[in-house]
N, C-alpha and C positions, 0 to 999 in steps of 0.2 A: 845718871841720876843718883843721891848719896841713900843708904838705908833705910832710912829716915820718910823715903818720900812714896808713897804708893802709886803706880801706873798700871792701869787694867786698858786693851786692845782687843776687840774682840774681831777673830780673824775677817777681814773682806775681801773682795776679789772683784776686779774689774768685769763688770757684767756684760753679755753680749750682746745687748742691747743699748744703745745709752743715748740717743737721741730728744728721750723725753725719761723726765726723771720722776715719774708715776708707774712704769714699768722698769728704769735700770736703778732704784733704789732697794725694790724688794727683791729682785735679782741679785745685786748684791750680798745679798743672803742663802737666800735659796742655794744660789751656786755651788755653795759650800757641801751642802749634798751632794756625794760623788757619784748618785745616781741621776742629780735633776737631769743632765743632760737629756738623756730619755725622754722627761715630761715636758722639757723645751722645745726640741726638736718634734713632738708632737703639737704643738702647740704654734700662733706665732706666722700662721698661713698668711690668714687674709688680714688686708689691709681697708681701710677707710677713711676719708674725709668732709669735709661740711660739703652741702650743696650750697655752690656759690649763688643759685636762685634765690634758696630759702634765707641765705647769710645775708643777701641785701636786701629783702624784706623786711629784714631784723635794724637796716639802717646800719650797718657793718660792710662798708666800703675800701674795708685795706685789704694789702695783698696777701691775703695769708689764707692755705688752705687748712691747716689744721689736720694735715696727713698724719695718718698712724696706725699701727699696729692695733688690728682687734684684741681688746683686752678686757673684759667684760666687769671686771672687778681686782682692784689691787690686790684685794687679801684672799682670793681664790689660787693660790699657791700650792701645788702638792707638798713642794721639799719644805713645805715652811709651816710653822705654827704661828698664830694671831691670836692676840688681845686687845680689843679696840677700846678706847677711857672714851665714854661719853661727855658732853660737857659739864655736866653736873661736877662730876670727881676730878676734872681737870685741875680745877683752882687749887682743890686740898692736895693735890697730889704736886703739882710744878710749883707752888709755892714756897716748897721745900726740898735746895739743892739734895738734899742727899737722897732722895728719890731717885734720882737719874743716877747715883751711884751703885742704890741699892738692885736697879733693877740690871744696872751693867754688872754687877758679880753675880745675878742668878742666870747670865749668858742669853738676857735680853735686847736688841737694840728697840731706839727708838724710831719712828718714824712719825714725822712733824713739821714743823714749819716755825719760823720767824720773821721780822722784821729786818731784811739785812743792812739796815742801818747802823743795827750793835755789832753784825756778826761777823770779827775780824778775817780779813781775806778775799770776803766779799767784793760784788764790783760797789755796790751800796754803801759799804763800809763810812759811816762816818758825812757823808753827803747825801744819799739818796734812798729814801723812807719806800720799801716794797715790799710784800711778803711773801717768801719763797720755800720751796720744801727743802727736806733737809733729813739723813740719816746720823743718830750719836749714837757712834760705837766703841767709845773708849772714855776716859777722865782721867785725872790724876790730881795732887790736893786743891790745885786752883783753877782747872782747865777742864774741859768737856773737848772732845775729839768728834769733828764732825765731816760727815762725808757727803759733798754735796758740788752743782756744778760753781764754778769760776764764769769768768766769761766765755771758754771756748769747750770746757771740758770739764767729769768729774775729776775731782782733788779734795784731797785732805784735810781740813782746817782745826787748828788750833785756836780754840774762843775761849776768854773768859768766863767762867761759870752764871756772874753776875751779867756777861753782856748777853749775856741767852736767855737768860731769865727777863730782862727788858725787851730783846726783843720778840720774844713769847707773848708776851702781857703786853706792846707795845699796842695803842690805840686805834695803828694801822693796818692791826692783824683783826682786831673787832668789828674793822668794815671791811673784811674780806669774806669770801662766801665758803672757804675751808677753814677759818676761825673754830676752833673746836675740833679740830680732827686730831686726833695721837693715835698711832695704833704702836702696841709690841710687835714684835717679831721674832724668832729663833727657827734659826735650822733645825728640822727635823732630821731621825735617820730614815724613815720610808722609804721602800726602795721602789721608786719610780720606774716606772716600762712603757717603751714605746705603744703608743695608742695609733695603729694603722684605721682605726674606723673613724678617728677624729680626722687623721690626716686627710683622709678620703673625703668627709664633708666639708672641710676647709676648704679644699682644693676645687671643689665641686661650687659654692660659695663664689670662693676669689672666682674662677672663669666667669662663672652666671652673671657676676653683679649682685648677689643675692644677699640681703638685709643680713649677717648671720644671727644679730640679736633680736631682729624680729622673728628670724628661723624658732631660734632655741629658749625665748621667753614668749608666746604670742599671746598670752593672758596679759603680761604688764607693758606689753609695746607703747611707747609713745609716739606718736606722728609728728608733735612739735619737734620732735630732734633727729627730723630727719637726714641720713646721709649718704652719702653715693657712697658703693664698695667693691672691694675687687680691680678686676681692671675694667670697670667705668671710670675710677678715677682719674685715669689717664686724659678721659675728655677733661674732668676737672681743671686738670694741670696744664692741658693745652688752652681754654680759655680765660684762666688766670693769665698766662703770657701772652696772651693777646688783651685783655685787660689791662695790662700796666705797659704795654706799647703805645695805647692811646692815653693813657692816663701823666701826669707830672709824673707822680712819684711813681719808679719803678723799683724800689728793693724790694727782695723778696726774702721771705720768713726762714730764717736760718732755719729752723729745724724744720721745717719744711723741706729741705734740699735733704738733709741730714737722715732724715727717717724713711726718704723714698730710696738711699742708695742701702741705709742698712736692711731695707726690706731685701733686695734682692742679694744682698749678700747672705741672707741670714738663708734662702732663699737655695743660695748654691752651696753652703756649708751644709745644708738639710741632706740633699741630695747626694752629699760627700759622704757622709754622719749615715746613713741609712743604707748607700750599697758596702759601706767598709764594714759594718754588722751585720751583712747578710740581709736585709728586712725587703729591701727593694731594687731591684737589679738599676742600670744605665749604661747607655754605650758610652765609647771615650768621642763617639762624634757630637753626640747628645749634651754632653758634660762641658765639652767645650763650648758650645751656644749658650749653656748658662751661665758660665766662666764670660765671654760676649757680654750678656746682658748685665752681669756685675759689674765690668769696666764701665761700659755704654752710661750707666748709672752715675759710678763715679765720676764720668767726662760731664754729665750733667750737672752734679752737684756741685763740682769745681767751677764750672763755666758762670753757674747761681752764685757764687760765694766773690766770684771775680768782679760779676756784673756789680755785685753791690757795691764794689771802690769805686766803681769810675763816677767821672763829675760829667762828661761829656752826655748829654741825652742822644746823641744819634749813637754814638757805642756804644750805649747800654741797650738801642734797638735793636740792632746787628746781634748784639750777641744773645738777646730774646730770640729772636728770628732761628738766630742755630741751636737755641736751648729745642724752639719747636720742632725743628729737623729731628733734634735728637728724642726728644718725648716720641714720637711717631718709631723711630729706627729701635727703640728697645721696646715699646708695644709690640709689634708686628712678630719680633724674635720669642720674646718672652711667651705670648700667647704659644704661637707655631712651638717650642719647648715643651710646655707643660700636655697640650696635647699629644706630643709623639709622647712622651714621661707615661700618660697612662694608658697608652695604646701598648708602649713595651711593658708595664704591671697591669694589666687588663684585669686579670684574678682578681687581684687586692684593690684595684684603685677605679676602673670600669664600674 
């Protein structure tokens, strides 16, 4: 780049969770804090998915679980500072392209959204209108630099500033429920520590199928947003597979498969981290059990992705039946492993 051109790129890192952008994009910034790993492994124990029965009552009949890590608020990330820009301010700020540059110059990332029709490198660029989340982390004279999903993974994209503004103010975003959501986030230097008490609570919630949000927020819990939690999500996954088998449309939601695997991977990585840093112990035999759970979850993910590429309904059904067997094995071994892990660390986790 010639001397008369300015380029500013803030550091980004591959987040330890990639299956959902609402978690992944803030983590991209948060994990720049050198102690954020302590905070990360103190969270993301609990998982949830929709209650399929409740989902059907809302006249949603697709093959979706919306399986996800428990993350009550994307702004509650200890290793970052955040400023939310409300709807009355956004038109004033984003109508000026210099605003983005000023924010980046001051070390802030911008987590927002745009109509993918206008975003270079997106799956919808030039032919499909749909709003999607993105993270702005840099700029040069004519472009901004965005970190976001392409079809399969998180990746960096260079986008013309005018295109971003067209995408941000697109009428297709006006109709989206996330319109007017913009957040400035910046890595801080707060020293994060492992929180064993939180790990204990989340682990008990996970094994008991407790709705963590309801327990933590009893005064604002909304029963209309009922979910299934912890190990009870296995039942919903199994029933989803039954539903796919008896219906003509059998393909599964990719993000559900990715997130299920990532949860088991994070669980495995956590026990290694806590052991290696002297927080909790784990026997070699039990560690092997956690690794087996992770590998079986990876197999489940690949079976689901493969099934989505098949055209023959009988072959799809055969793969779905294999997945049902796999789900049963994973649950049995994971519940056993966590109970033994608690027993090995009962003074802390009991």
